[in-house]
N, C-alpha and C positions, 0 to 999 in steps of 0.2 A: 498173247500180247494184244492189248486193246490200244487202238490209236485214238488219240484225242485231237480234235480239230482246234487249231489255234484261233484266237480271236482275230478277226480281220481288221478291226479299227481300234486304235488307241483312244482311251478316254482322256478328257482334258484338252487343254490348249496345245496346239502343235508348237514345239520349240523351234526357234529360228536361230541360226548360227551366223548367217551372212546378212549383210545389209539388204540385199535383194532376196525376197522370199522365193523367187523363181530359181535361184541358185540352189537353195535348200531342197526344193522339189526335184531338181535335176540330180543332185547328189543322192537323194533318197532313191530315185529310180535306178541310178547306176549301182548303188549298193544292193538293192533288191535283185537286180540282174546278176551282179557278181555272186551273190549268195546262191542263186538258182544254178548258175553255170558251175559253181564249185560242187554242188550236190550232184548234178548230172555227170560231171567228170568222174567223181568217185564211184558212182553207180555203174557207169560204162566201163571203167577200169576193172571193177569187181567182176562184172559179167564177162569181159574179155579174158580175164585171168582164169575164171572158173571154166569157161568153154575150152580154153587152150589146155588147162590142166587135165580135163576129162577127155581130151583128144577129139572134141566135137568140131572144132574149127581152129584155124591158125590165124595169127595176126595178119599174114599176107591175104588170106581170104576176106578178112574184115576190111582191110585197106582197099582191096580191089572189088568189093561188092558194088554192083550196079542195080539200084532200085528200079522196080517196074513203075509204070505210069501210075498205077493204083497206089503204090507206096508213096510216090512223090506227092500225089494229091492228098493223101492222109497227112503227110508231114507238113504240107502247105496249110492245111486246115488247123493243125496243131499250132503251127507258127503264128497264124493269124490270131488265135485265141491267146497265145502266150504274149505276143506283142501288145495286144489290147490290154492285158493285165498290167504290163509294165508301164504303158502310157495312160493308165486309168485316170490319174490325177489331171493330166493334160486334157484328155477327152472330156472329163467331167466339166472342166472350166470352159471348154469350147462349146459344149452343149448348152451350158448356162448362158454364155454370150449369145448364142444363136436364138435362144428364147427371149433375149432382152434382159436377162437377169445379170446385172452388172455387179452384184454384191460379191465380195471376194469369197473364195472357197472356204476360208476359215470361218467366216461369219455364217455361211450356210450350214456348215457342220455344227456349229454351236447352237444354231436355231433348232436343228433337228434333234440334237441331244437334250435340249431343255424342254421340248414339247412331248 
């Protein structure tokens, strides 16, 4: 089974459903997060069921697992990357503002797409 990477950015103008485009961005981030959490939940559930079915680990052992400092550091690094991805649109606008680029995000995307 080959895995295809999905396109990261949609083409065309971003649709807006609320009067304030920031609300649309927030809803978009929340829905992206909800989708990721749903997939992770299903995968964790599958792993736990397989492990328990094969007698490799019990639900109690999973619940009582205490990660080492190294594992906690790895998880923190993953979480930082994950949150950065969720907040990508906000970070992009903040970086633009810090550079003195006050054009809205949508105009910048359109400029990049047409050049």
